[in-house]
N, C-alpha and C positions, 0 to 999 in steps of 0.2 A: 804204509802199514802202521797201525797204531797198537801200542801196548797199554791197555787200561790198567791203572793202578789206583790205589785209594784216593789220592789227591791229584794225580797227574795222568794225562793221556800223552804218552811219549810217542813222538813221530819217529819211527824207526827207518825212515828213508835215509837218514844219516846214522851211521854206526854210533852206538853209545858205549862209553867206558864206565864200567862198574868198579869202583875202588874198594879194595879189601880192607876191612877193619877187624882184626882179630883181638878180642879181649880174652885171651887165653894164655896160660903159661907154657903151652906145649905144642903150638902149631908148628908145622914142619919148617916154615921159613922165618916167621917173625914172632914166634911164641915168646911172651913175656915182655915185649917191647912196649906194648900199649895196655898193660894190665890194669892200671887205675882208670877211673872214669875221666879224670882230668887229662891224663896222657892220651887216652883214646879220643877224646873230643878235640884235642890239639891236632891229632893225626887226621881226624875228619876234616878239620878246617884246612889243613895243608893239602889234602887230596883235592879239595874243592878249588884251592888256588892253582893246583896243578892241572885242573881241567876235568875232574871227574863229573860225570852226569848223574851217577847213582852211587850211593854208599851201601855196602853190604856188610852188616855187622854179624859177627859170629862169636858165640860163647862156648863152643865145644870143638876141639880139634877132631877132624875126620881123616887125618893122615893114616896110611896103612899101619895097623897095629895099635892105634891109639885107644886108650881105655874110655869107656863111656863116662859121661859126667851126669851126676844126679840132677834132678829137676830143680831143687832149691838153689844149688850152686849155679846152674846156668841162668836162672832168673836173676840171681844176685849180680852176676857179671853183666848181663845184657840190659836189664830194665833201666838202670840209671843213665846209661849212655843213650838208649833210644829216647828216653824222656827229654834229653837235651838235643839230640840230633834232629828230631822232627822239626825243630825251629830253624834249621839251616837253609831251608828253601829248596831242597832237592828231594827226590824220592829216596826213602829209607827202606832198604831190604834187610830182612833178618834171616840168617842162615841157621835153620833149626828144623828138626823133624818131630819135636814134641808138641802135641796139640795144645798143651797148657801154655807153652811159651808163645806159640802162634797167637792164641787168644789174647794173652797179656800184651804183646807188642802191638797187635792190631787195635786194642783198646786205647793204647797210648798214641795212636795215629800213624803207625808204620804203614808203608805202602805196598810192600811185596813180601811174600813168603817164598824163600828159596830153600827147597827141601831135597836133600840127597836121596831120600827114600821115596820121592814122588808121591807123598801123601799116603803111603801104605801103612803107616802106624795107625792103630785103632783110634778113630775120632778125628784124625787130622783133616781128611777130606771134608768132613762135616763142618769144621771150623771155617775153612775157606768158603764153603758153599753158603754158610750163614752170613758171611760178610758180603755186602752188596756190590763192592767194587774192587777189592784188593787184587793186585797182580799176583801171579804164582809162577814159579819156575819148577818144572818137573824134570828131575835128572835120572838118568839110567845108572844104576849101580848093580854090579854082580856080587852077590854075597853081602858082607857087612864090613865096616872099617877094620874090625879086629882080624878078619880072615881073608879079605878079598884078594890080597896079593899072594896068599899062600896057595890058593887054588883059583887062578884067574880063568876067564872064559875060554871055551874051546869052540872051534867052528867059525863060521862066517860072522864076524862081529857086527857088520852093518845091518844085516837082516834081523838079527836078534834085537839090536838097539831100536831099529825102526818099529818092529812089532810091539815092543814093550812101550815105547813112548806113545805110539798111536792109541793103544788100548788105555793107557793111563789118562791121556787127554780126553778120550771119548767117555771114559767112566766119570771123569769130573764134570764134563758137560751134561751128562745124564742127571747129575745132581743139581743142575740149573746154573752152572758157572758158564758165562759167555766165553766164546772162543777168543775174543779180543783180550781176555785177561791172562791167557796162557802162553808161556814161552817154554821151549824145550832145550835141554842140555844133554848132549851125548855122554857126559861123564868121563872125561879124559882122566885116566889114572885110577878109576874106581873099578877094580877087578878086571883090568885088561892088561895084556902084555904090551911091551913097547911097540912091537909090530902092529898090534891091533889099534893102538892109539894113533899111530901115523896113518893106518888105513882109514880110520874114521876122518882124519883131516883130509886125506886125499879124496875121499868120496863124500865129503860133507854136503855137497850140493844135493845129494840124493835125499837128505833129510828134509830139504825145503819142500819136497813133493807132498809132505804131510799138511802143509798150509799154515804152519806156525813159525814165528820168529825163532831163530836159533841163538842160544847163548853158548859161547866157547870159553872154557877155563883152562888155559895152558900155563898160566904164570908160574914160573920156577918149578914146574913139575919134574919128577924124577926121570921121565922119558927124555927130557931135554938134557939132563945131566948124562944119561947113558950115551947119547949120540955125540955129545960135545966133550965129555970128560970133565965138566965143570961142577964144582960144588954148588950147593943151593944158593949161597949168597953171591955167586958169580954169574948167575944165569939171566942177567938183564937183557943182553943182546938176543940170545935165543928166545926169550919170552916175547920180546917185541916182534921178532920175526914170525913166531908162531901166531901171535895175535893178528898180524897183517895177513898171513896166509889164510887164517880163519875168516877174516873179513872178506878177502878176495873170493873166498868160496861161499859167501852168503851169510856169514854170521852177522847179526845185528847188534849184539851186545858182547863185549869181551870183558871178562872178569880178571882184573890185574892188580898186582901189588905196585908196579912202577907206572903210575898214572901219567906223570909228566912226559916221560919218554914215549909212551904208547900214544898219547895225544899228538905229540909232534910227528910221529911216524904216520899216523892216520891223516894228518894235515897234508902230507906229501901224497899219500894215496888219493885223497879227495881231489887234489889239484890235478893229478893224472887222470882221474875219472872225468873231471870237468873238461880237460883237454881232449879226451876221447869223444865226449859228447859234442864239443864244438867242432871237431873235425868232421863228425858225421853230418 
């Protein structure tokens, strides 16, 4: 299975690790740690040493209750880093829902648009459709970051997520975007209860029936804190466990803060898979 991005065709027969690079003052886990371009670029380089396959750069926090960031502020945070990061030799993803930011980073050579709104903002789908090759990740979100955990979803979570993602992908293909450019993200923590998040993990294989690669983003999420009692900066082991469980259930990309530990755990998983294949 391939994921076509601007400069890279990623072979997803091997799970890929997407390292998180937040150039924000208020992200829920690492806000303010990589606020300058220099610090953020050093963090990118460290994530690559740790084994990241993809870098995901974000200039606006989307934690529950977070305030929206203006266009000029997001551009000022993201563009200098993207301009440097595209020379690092790996796919560069940008976590944004603003079409103007999408266009600007694609013009600089970014490879992937990672959109929590699944291109529902006016003009966003058209930006991606005009680009001949960029990859795109469509995520399910119930509500918006300001209100999503005030009134989370009701009813069967998987059927609603499946329906939304299938329609989103089909709508994008109707604009001429090839299926090989599209990855789907069930949106862990985005307008779901703790029970619903874990139901999505338990039944994640059912998402594969749609025929697209699945990206899972469990890293340091509050649901892990709820079941373990750990604060956000103590959730390394639960995050790695959730990433492994997601891969075991078919995820091809895991979006993580703790790249080195996740890569090490996936090496053990791959060795087990090789042993299983050899025994067969």
